[in-house]
C-alpha positions in Angstrom: -381.6 -0.3 97.7 -382.3 2.9 95.8 -384.5 5.4 97.5 -388.1 5.6 96.3 -388.5 7.5 93.1 -384.9 7.6 91.8 -385.3 5.2 88.9 -387.1 6.7 85.8 -388.0 4.1 83.2 -389.3 5.2 79.8 -391.1 2.6 77.7 -393.2 2.6 74.5 -393.3 1.0 71.1 -390.3 1.1 68.8 -389.9 4.4 67.0 -392.1 6.3 69.4 -389.3 8.6 70.5 -387.8 7.1 73.7 -384.2 8.0 72.8 -385.2 11.4 71.5 -387.0 12.1 74.8 -383.9 11.0 76.8 -381.6 13.2 74.7 -384.0 16.2 75.1 -384.1 15.7 78.9 -380.3 15.5 78.9 -379.9 18.7 76.9 -382.4 20.6 79.1 -380.6 19.4 82.3 -377.2 20.5 80.8 -378.5 23.9 79.9 -380.1 24.5 83.3 -377.0 23.2 85.2 -373.8 22.7 83.1 -371.9 21.4 86.1 -374.0 18.3 86.5 -372.0 15.1 86.2 -374.1 12.8 84.0 -372.8 9.4 82.9 -374.2 6.8 80.5 -375.0 6.1 76.9 -377.8 6.0 74.4 -378.3 4.0 71.2 -378.9 5.5 67.8 -380.2 4.0 64.6 -377.9 3.6 61.7 -379.7 4.2 58.4 -378.8 3.7 54.8 -381.4 5.8 52.9 -384.8 4.8 54.4 -383.6 1.5 55.7 -382.4 0.8 59.3 -379.3 -1.3 59.0 -378.1 -1.2 62.6 -377.6 0.6 65.9 -374.6 2.3 67.5 -373.8 3.1 71.1 -373.1 6.7 71.8 -371.5 7.8 75.1 -372.6 11.1 76.6 -369.2 12.6 75.7 -369.7 11.7 72.1 -367.7 8.5 71.6 -369.5 5.9 69.5 -369.2 2.4 68.3 -371.3 -0.4 66.7 -374.0 -2.2 68.7 -375.7 -4.2 66.0 -375.8 -4.4 62.3 -377.4 -6.3 59.4 -374.3 -6.0 57.2 -371.4 -7.5 59.1 -369.8 -10.6 57.5 -366.5 -10.9 59.2 -365.5 -14.4 60.4 -365.7 -13.2 64.0 -369.2 -11.9 63.6 -370.5 -15.4 62.7 -370.3 -16.2 66.4 -372.2 -13.0 67.5 -375.7 -13.3 68.9 -378.7 -12.3 66.7 -381.7 -10.2 67.4 -384.0 -10.6 64.4 -381.8 -9.7 61.4 -379.2 -7.9 63.5 -375.9 -9.3 64.7 -374.9 -7.9 68.1 -371.3 -6.7 68.6 -371.2 -7.4 72.4 -367.4 -6.5 72.7 -367.9 -3.1 71.0 -370.9 -2.4 73.2 -369.1 -3.4 76.4 -366.0 -1.4 75.6 -368.1 1.8 75.4 -371.0 1.2 77.8 -369.5 -0.5 80.8 -367.0 2.2 81.7 -369.9 4.7 81.6 -371.8 2.7 84.2 -369.0 2.8 86.8 -370.4 4.2 89.9 -368.4 7.3 91.1 -369.1 9.4 94.2 -369.6 12.6 92.3 -372.0 11.3 89.6 -375.4 13.1 89.7 -377.3 11.1 87.1 -377.0 7.9 85.0 -378.6 7.6 81.6 -379.0 4.1 80.1 -380.7 3.8 76.7 -381.6 1.1 76.6 -381.9 -2.0 78.8 -383.0 -4.2 75.9 -382.4 -7.6 74.4 -379.3 -6.5 72.4 -377.6 -4.9 75.5 -378.5 -7.9 77.7 -376.4 -10.2 75.6 -373.5 -8.7 77.6 -373.3 -10.8 80.8 -371.6 -7.8 82.5 -374.3 -5.3 81.6 -377.2 -6.1 83.9 -375.0 -6.5 87.0 -373.6 -3.0 86.2 -377.2 -1.7 85.9 -378.0 -3.2 89.3 -374.9 -1.5 90.8 -376.2 1.8 89.4 -379.6 1.1 91.0 -378.1 0.2 94.3 -375.8 3.3 94.3 -378.8 5.6 95.1 -377.8 7.8 92.2 -380.8 8.8 90.0 -381.2 6.8 86.8 -383.1 7.6 83.6 -383.3 4.5 81.5 -385.4 3.2 78.5 -386.9 -0.3 78.3 -388.7 -2.0 75.5 -392.4 -2.8 75.6 -393.0 -6.5 76.4 -393.1 -8.8 73.4 -396.2 -11.0 73.5 -397.1 -9.7 76.9 -393.9 -10.8 78.7 -390.9 -8.6 79.8 -387.3 -9.8 79.4 -386.3 -10.9 82.9 -383.8 -8.0 83.4 -386.5 -5.5 82.3 -389.0 -7.1 84.7 -386.6 -6.7 87.6 -386.1 -3.0 86.8 -389.8 -2.4 86.5 -390.5 -4.2 89.8 -387.8 -2.2 91.6 -389.3 -0.2 94.5 -387.8 3.0 93.3 -389.0 2.7 89.7 -391.5 5.0 88.0 -392.6 3.9 84.6 -393.5 6.4 81.9 -395.2 4.9 78.9 -394.7 7.0 75.8 -397.0 7.4 72.8 -397.0 10.0 70.0 -399.6 12.2 71.7 -398.0 12.4 75.2 -394.3 12.5 74.5 -393.8 16.2 74.9 -395.7 16.3 78.2 -393.8 13.3 79.4 -390.5 15.0 78.6 -391.5 18.0 80.7 -392.7 15.8 83.5 -389.5 13.7 83.6 -387.4 16.8 83.4 -389.2 18.6 86.2 -389.1 15.4 88.4 -385.3 15.1 87.8 -384.8 18.8 88.5 -386.6 18.4 91.8 -384.7 15.2 92.6 -381.3 16.8 91.7 -382.3 20.0 93.6 -381.1 22.2 90.8 -381.6 25.9 91.6 
């Protein structure tokens, strides 16, 4: 089991800035200690003009690939799972995200944005997240707010983890939360 306080979960409504917070924490950590070994991925919106048309997965070393889209119409994509109007490209997600979640001895921190409905269509994803949790390596992850009062089972398991601290973002506290998470990680990682 992960030691107490090593799992940082950021939650909040869609569009509140969870991914932005994670990227800002990551950039601050890299500036203060360039030699940190950080693994993981984040998700980014894909927009056409003002309209969100999908999401892509971006690894921390900058590789990217589709996660979900409203405008795929290949024969193959007809079998893909749906979340609302988005079709989820599980194979693309797995090819980028799963290697990033391999536990290695010298990893200092994992970043997972996010543990959500789209990502959980991958049957290999949540077991990989659990291996990260059990590795005792600090984890900064984002999770969606519960729909109609109930968490997705995987998200509930993360929130109930003994080492989990939950940070709920809103537009007025997100800068303070970024500083708080950053300083907690600095203390945890013992960055001089």
